[in-house]
C-alpha positions as CSV (number, residue, x, y, z in Angstrom):
1,X,135.4,52.6,-197.1
2,X,133.6,55.0,-199.5
3,X,134.6,58.6,-199.0
4,X,131.7,60.4,-200.8
5,X,129.0,59.6,-198.3
6,X,127.2,62.5,-196.7
7,X,126.8,62.4,-192.9
8,X,123.5,61.1,-191.8
9,X,122.1,62.2,-188.5
10,X,120.7,59.0,-186.9
11,X,119.9,61.0,-183.8
12,X,120.7,60.9,-180.1
13,X,118.9,59.2,-177.2
14,X,115.9,61.1,-176.0
15,X,116.1,62.6,-172.6
16,X,113.4,60.4,-171.3
17,X,115.4,57.2,-171.9
18,X,117.2,55.4,-169.1
19,X,119.8,52.7,-170.1
20,X,120.4,49.6,-168.0
21,X,123.2,47.4,-169.2
22,X,123.1,43.7,-168.4
23,X,124.9,40.5,-169.4
24,X,124.3,40.0,-173.1
25,X,122.6,43.2,-173.9
26,X,120.7,46.2,-172.4
27,X,117.3,47.5,-171.4
28,X,115.9,50.8,-172.4
29,X,113.3,52.3,-170.1
30,X,111.3,55.1,-171.6
31,X,110.1,57.1,-168.6
32,X,107.8,59.2,-170.8
33,X,105.9,56.3,-172.3
34,X,106.3,53.9,-169.3
35,X,107.7,51.2,-171.6
36,X,110.6,48.8,-171.1
37,X,112.3,47.0,-174.0
38,X,115.2,44.6,-174.1
39,X,118.0,44.3,-176.7
40,X,120.9,42.1,-177.5
41,X,124.6,43.0,-177.2
42,X,124.8,44.2,-180.8
43,X,122.1,46.8,-180.2
44,X,123.8,47.7,-176.9
45,X,127.1,48.4,-178.8
46,X,125.2,50.6,-181.4
47,X,123.4,52.5,-178.6
48,X,126.7,53.3,-176.9
49,X,128.0,54.7,-180.2
50,X,124.9,56.8,-180.7
51,X,125.4,58.3,-177.2
52,X,128.7,59.9,-178.3
53,X,128.9,63.0,-180.4
54,X,130.6,61.8,-183.6
55,X,129.8,62.0,-187.3
56,X,127.6,59.2,-188.6
57,X,130.1,57.9,-191.1
58,X,132.6,57.6,-188.3
59,X,130.0,55.8,-186.2
60,X,129.2,53.3,-189.1
61,X,132.9,52.7,-189.7
62,X,133.5,51.9,-186.0
63,X,130.5,49.5,-186.0
64,X,131.8,47.8,-189.2
65,X,135.3,47.4,-187.7
66,X,134.0,46.1,-184.4
67,X,132.0,43.3,-186.1
68,X,134.5,42.8,-189.0
69,X,131.8,43.4,-191.7
70,X,131.8,45.6,-194.8
71,X,130.9,49.3,-194.5
72,X,127.8,48.9,-196.7
73,X,126.4,46.1,-194.6
74,X,127.1,48.0,-191.4
75,X,125.4,51.1,-192.9
76,X,122.3,49.1,-193.7
77,X,122.1,47.5,-190.3
78,X,122.7,50.8,-188.4
79,X,120.2,52.7,-190.4
80,X,117.5,50.0,-190.0
81,X,117.9,49.9,-186.2
82,X,118.2,53.7,-185.8
83,X,115.0,54.3,-187.8
84,X,113.2,51.8,-185.7
85,X,114.4,53.5,-182.5
86,X,113.4,56.9,-184.0
87,X,109.9,55.7,-184.8
88,X,109.5,54.7,-181.2
89,X,110.8,58.0,-179.9
90,X,113.9,56.5,-178.3
91,X,116.1,58.6,-180.6
92,X,115.7,62.2,-181.4
93,X,116.6,63.0,-185.0
94,X,118.4,66.4,-185.1
95,X,117.6,66.9,-188.8
96,X,113.9,67.1,-188.1
97,X,111.6,68.2,-185.4
98,X,111.8,66.1,-182.3
99,X,109.2,63.3,-182.0
100,X,106.8,64.4,-179.3
101,X,104.3,62.0,-178.0
102,X,101.7,64.1,-176.2
103,X,99.8,62.1,-173.6
104,X,96.1,61.8,-174.4
105,X,93.9,63.7,-171.9
106,X,92.7,61.3,-169.3
107,X,88.9,60.7,-169.8
108,X,86.9,59.6,-166.9
109,X,83.2,59.5,-166.0
110,X,81.5,60.4,-162.8
111,X,79.8,57.0,-162.4
112,X,78.0,58.1,-159.3
113,X,75.9,60.4,-161.5
114,X,75.6,58.1,-164.4
115,X,72.3,56.2,-164.7
116,X,72.5,52.5,-163.7
117,X,72.2,50.3,-166.7
118,X,70.1,47.1,-167.0
119,X,72.9,44.9,-165.9
120,X,73.6,41.9,-168.1
121,X,74.4,40.0,-164.9
122,X,75.6,40.3,-161.3
123,X,77.5,38.0,-159.1
124,X,78.5,38.0,-155.4
125,X,81.3,35.8,-154.4
126,X,83.7,35.3,-151.5
127,X,87.5,35.0,-152.1
128,X,89.4,34.2,-148.9
129,X,87.8,36.5,-146.3
130,X,86.5,39.2,-148.7
131,X,83.1,39.4,-150.4
132,X,83.0,40.9,-153.9
133,X,79.9,42.2,-155.6
134,X,80.4,42.2,-159.4
135,X,78.1,43.7,-162.0
136,X,78.6,43.5,-165.7
137,X,77.0,45.7,-168.3
138,X,77.6,43.4,-171.3
139,X,76.8,39.7,-171.8
140,X,80.4,39.0,-172.8
141,X,81.7,40.5,-169.5
142,X,79.1,38.7,-167.5
143,X,80.0,35.4,-169.1
144,X,83.7,35.8,-168.2
145,X,82.7,36.7,-164.6
146,X,80.7,33.5,-164.4
147,X,83.7,31.5,-165.7
148,X,86.1,33.0,-163.3
149,X,84.2,33.3,-160.1
150,X,80.9,31.4,-160.2
151,X,82.3,28.5,-158.2
152,X,83.0,31.0,-155.4
153,X,79.4,32.4,-155.3
154,X,78.1,33.2,-151.8
155,X,74.7,34.1,-150.4
156,X,76.2,36.7,-148.0
157,X,74.5,40.0,-148.7
158,X,77.1,42.5,-147.4
159,X,79.9,43.1,-149.9
160,X,83.3,44.5,-148.9
161,X,83.9,45.9,-152.4
162,X,81.7,46.6,-155.4
163,X,83.2,46.2,-158.9
164,X,81.4,47.3,-162.0
165,X,82.4,46.4,-165.6
166,X,81.0,49.3,-167.5
167,X,80.8,50.4,-171.1
168,X,82.5,53.8,-171.7
169,X,82.6,56.2,-174.6
170,X,84.6,55.4,-177.7
171,X,84.2,51.7,-177.4
172,X,86.2,51.5,-174.2
173,X,85.5,49.4,-171.1
174,X,85.8,51.0,-167.7
175,X,86.6,49.2,-164.4
176,X,84.7,51.0,-161.6
177,X,85.5,50.1,-158.0
178,X,83.2,51.4,-155.3
179,X,81.9,54.1,-157.6
180,X,85.4,55.3,-158.7
181,X,86.8,54.6,-162.2
182,X,90.2,52.8,-161.8
183,X,91.0,51.9,-165.4
184,X,89.7,52.1,-169.0
185,X,90.8,50.6,-172.3
186,X,89.7,49.1,-175.6
187,X,91.9,46.0,-175.0
188,X,89.9,43.1,-173.5
189,X,93.1,41.4,-172.3
190,X,94.3,44.5,-170.5
191,X,90.8,45.1,-169.1
192,X,90.4,41.7,-167.5
193,X,94.1,41.8,-166.4
194,X,93.2,45.0,-164.5
195,X,90.2,43.2,-162.9
196,X,92.4,40.4,-161.7
197,X,94.9,42.8,-160.3
198,X,92.2,44.7,-158.5
199,X,90.9,41.6,-156.8
200,X,94.4,40.3,-156.0
201,X,95.5,43.6,-154.4
202,X,92.3,43.6,-152.3
203,X,92.7,40.1,-150.9
204,X,96.4,40.8,-150.2
205,X,96.4,44.5,-149.1
206,X,99.7,44.3,-147.3
207,X,101.7,42.7,-150.1
208,X,104.2,44.5,-152.2
209,X,104.5,43.2,-155.8
210,X,107.5,43.0,-158.1
211,X,105.6,41.8,-161.2
212,X,102.5,40.3,-162.5
213,X,103.0,38.0,-165.5
214,X,100.7,36.4,-168.0
215,X,101.3,32.7,-167.2
216,X,100.5,29.8,-164.9
217,X,102.1,28.2,-161.9
218,X,102.2,24.9,-160.0
219,X,104.1,23.8,-156.9
220,X,105.2,20.6,-155.2
221,X,106.9,20.2,-151.9
222,X,107.0,24.0,-151.6
223,X,108.9,24.5,-154.8
224,X,107.0,26.4,-157.6
225,X,107.3,26.4,-161.3
226,X,106.0,29.4,-163.4
227,X,105.0,28.7,-167.0
228,X,104.7,31.8,-169.2
229,X,103.6,31.7,-172.8
230,X,101.2,33.5,-175.2
231,X,97.8,32.0,-175.7
232,X,97.9,28.9,-177.9
233,X,101.2,27.7,-176.7
234,X,99.8,24.7,-174.7
235,X,100.5,26.3,-171.3
236,X,97.1,25.4,-169.8
237,X,97.2,21.8,-171.1
238,X,100.6,21.3,-169.5
239,X,99.5,22.7,-166.2
240,X,96.4,20.5,-166.2
241,X,98.6,17.4,-167.0
242,X,100.9,18.2,-164.0
243,X,98.1,18.3,-161.4
244,X,97.4,14.5,-161.4
245,X,101.2,14.1,-160.9
246,X,101.0,15.6,-157.4
247,X,101.5,19.3,-158.1
248,X,99.4,22.0,-156.4
249,X,97.6,24.4,-158.6
250,X,98.5,28.1,-158.2
251,X,97.5,30.0,-161.3
252,X,96.7,29.7,-165.0
253,X,96.4,33.3,-166.2
254,X,98.0,35.7,-163.8
255,X,101.1,34.9,-161.8
256,X,101.6,37.4,-159.0
257,X,105.3,37.7,-158.0
258,X,105.8,39.4,-154.6
259,X,108.7,41.8,-153.9
260,X,110.6,39.0,-152.2
261,X,110.4,36.7,-155.2
262,X,107.6,34.4,-154.1
263,X,104.3,33.7,-155.9
264,X,100.9,34.0,-154.4
265,X,98.0,31.8,-155.4
266,X,95.5,33.1,-158.1
267,X,93.7,29.8,-158.8
268,X,91.0,30.6,-161.3
269,X,89.4,27.7,-163.2
270,X,91.6,26.3,-165.9
271,X,90.0,26.9,-169.2
272,X,90.8,24.0,-171.5
273,X,90.2,24.4,-175.3
274,X,88.5,21.6,-177.2
275,X,91.7,20.6,-179.0
276,X,93.2,19.4,-175.6
277,X,90.2,17.4,-174.4
278,X,91.3,14.1,-175.9
279,X,94.7,14.6,-174.2
280,X,93.4,15.3,-170.8
281,X,90.2,13.3,-170.6
282,X,92.2,10.2,-169.7
283,X,93.9,11.9,-166.8
284,X,90.6,12.9,-165.0
285,X,88.0,10.3,-164.2
286,X,85.3,12.8,-163.9
287,X,86.2,14.7,-167.1
288,X,82.6,14.4,-168.6
289,X,81.2,16.3,-165.6
290,X,83.5,19.3,-166.0
291,X,81.5,22.5,-166.9
292,X,81.5,23.4,-170.6
293,X,81.3,26.9,-171.9
294,X,80.9,28.2,-175.5
295,X,83.1,31.3,-175.9
296,X,83.9,33.6,-178.8
297,X,87.0,31.5,-179.4
298,X,85.3,28.1,-179.2
299,X,84.1,25.6,-176.6
300,X,86.1,25.2,-173.4
301,X,85.9,22.9,-170.4
302,X,86.7,24.2,-166.9
303,X,88.8,22.4,-164.4
304,X,87.6,23.8,-161.1
305,X,90.1,24.4,-158.3
306,X,89.3,23.6,-154.7
307,X,88.2,26.6,-152.6
308,X,91.1,26.0,-150.3
309,X,93.6,26.7,-153.2
310,X,93.2,30.4,-152.4
311,X,94.6,29.9,-148.9
312,X,97.8,28.1,-149.9
313,X,101.0,29.6,-148.6
314,X,103.1,31.5,-151.1
315,X,105.9,29.4,-152.7
316,X,109.4,30.2,-153.9
317,X,109.9,29.8,-157.6
318,X,112.3,27.0,-158.6
319,X,112.2,27.7,-162.3
320,X,110.6,29.7,-165.1
321,X,109.5,27.7,-168.1
322,X,108.4,29.0,-171.5
323,X,106.5,26.1,-173.1
324,X,105.9,25.7,-176.8
325,X,103.7,23.0,-178.3
326,X,105.2,22.2,-181.7
327,X,103.8,19.2,-183.7
328,X,106.5,16.7,-184.7
329,X,109.2,18.3,-182.4
330,X,111.2,16.1,-180.0
331,X,111.0,17.3,-176.4
332,X,113.8,19.7,-175.6
333,X,114.6,21.8,-172.6
334,X,117.0,24.7,-173.3
335,X,118.4,27.0,-170.7
336,X,117.8,30.8,-171.2
337,X,119.8,33.8,-169.9
338,X,118.1,36.3,-167.6
339,X,117.9,38.8,-170.5
340,X,116.4,36.2,-172.9
341,X,113.8,35.4,-170.2
342,X,112.9,39.0,-169.8
343,X,112.6,39.5,-173.5
344,X,110.1,36.7,-173.7
345,X,108.1,38.2,-170.8
346,X,108.1,41.6,-172.4
347,X,106.9,40.2,-175.7
348,X,103.7,38.9,-173.9
349,X,102.0,40.6,-171.0
350,X,103.9,41.6,-167.9
351,X,103.2,44.4,-165.4
352,X,106.2,46.0,-163.7
353,X,104.4,48.9,-162.0
354,X,103.2,52.3,-163.0
355,X,105.4,54.1,-163.4
356,X,108.1,51.6,-164.1
357,X,111.2,52.5,-162.1
358,X,114.9,51.5,-162.5
359,X,114.8,49.9,-159.1
360,X,111.9,47.7,-160.1
361,X,113.6,46.7,-163.3
362,X,116.9,45.9,-161.5
363,X,115.0,43.9,-158.9
364,X,113.3,41.9,-161.7
365,X,116.6,41.3,-163.4
366,X,118.2,40.1,-160.1
367,X,115.3,37.7,-159.6
368,X,115.6,36.4,-163.1
369,X,119.4,36.0,-162.5
370,X,118.7,33.8,-159.5
371,X,115.8,31.8,-161.1
372,X,116.7,29.2,-163.8
373,X,114.7,29.9,-167.0
374,X,114.1,27.4,-169.8
375,X,112.5,27.1,-173.2
376,X,110.5,23.8,-173.5
377,X,109.6,22.5,-176.9
378,X,107.4,19.4,-177.2
379,X,104.7,17.7,-179.1
380,X,103.5,15.4,-176.4
381,X,102.2,16.6,-173.0
382,X,103.3,13.5,-171.2
383,X,106.9,13.9,-172.4
384,X,106.7,17.6,-171.4
385,X,105.4,16.8,-167.9
386,X,108.2,14.3,-167.3
387,X,110.7,16.9,-168.5
388,X,109.2,19.4,-166.1
389,X,109.6,17.0,-163.2
390,X,113.4,17.2,-163.7
391,X,113.3,20.9,-162.6
392,X,111.0,20.6,-159.6
């Protein structure tokens, strides 16, 4: 080992960080930013070294000895990871000013005093026993409301809750519920996720939630499968291919996981992109009659769920699948650890409460530990469906 190196202060964990160790790695919960990140066992070992007060050269030497690698390589790896953690505020560098992340002042509008706009569209619909009156300020928001809820439209005049999708200052969208602003953001995905959660929590007011995940779900004989994947992974196509095989439809965008580990139906219309039409048209005799919508991302056809789908009983999850359509790939189902599954969920969209608590994270890890998780690669939806049937 070189002896002429000057000590480098990589920093110490910030006071806002809570560390949760798990099989194969660790989780870092930043209570100041309300963010959770998952890391492998190598990162966990480095984090433990950084938590002890020791010179940086000694830390690098210990890391190199543990993994039987040259000092120079260890130095490069440690510095790269530490700088990344510093940039996120997880480590405080004692050689410079601490990284402060002041919270932006919360901006809200008194919508009861704001003039009512010329609404782009309104919609009143009934979901289970509740009547919702929606109003959208922009044509794009109105189009999405039509896609999500038009099939549930009702002539009942008295609404139990009024939900407005408003345009706020700075290019943000605001979700206003019964005249009170509940959420605002510039991210369309987060905005409509908040809309879904608002409706879900209203129709199940007595439910306690562990998580809400971006994904879909089906069930057969009371056993549910959750499929989580980013947009473009073929998740919707796979779900649509499973329904003619005797599966009940539960969800295709938001999977609501209760505190006891069961999923609750959230059966919005399945939005099938044009690339999947040839694959699915042969599975549905009435395919040509399915509603078509032109969206900013291209044309879609909607597979409309039955109204009774909202009243299905919750189902216990038999497995968690991360599907990936890959042209030319042979179908392959690989088992994932609980940590690997959580890493994949965190890389997409998952809600674990606000604020996220250690108890909530531990409960989610325990659920993942009891729920088999898989990575499914395929290039043929029929092969993928047959593979899925081996799980539940």
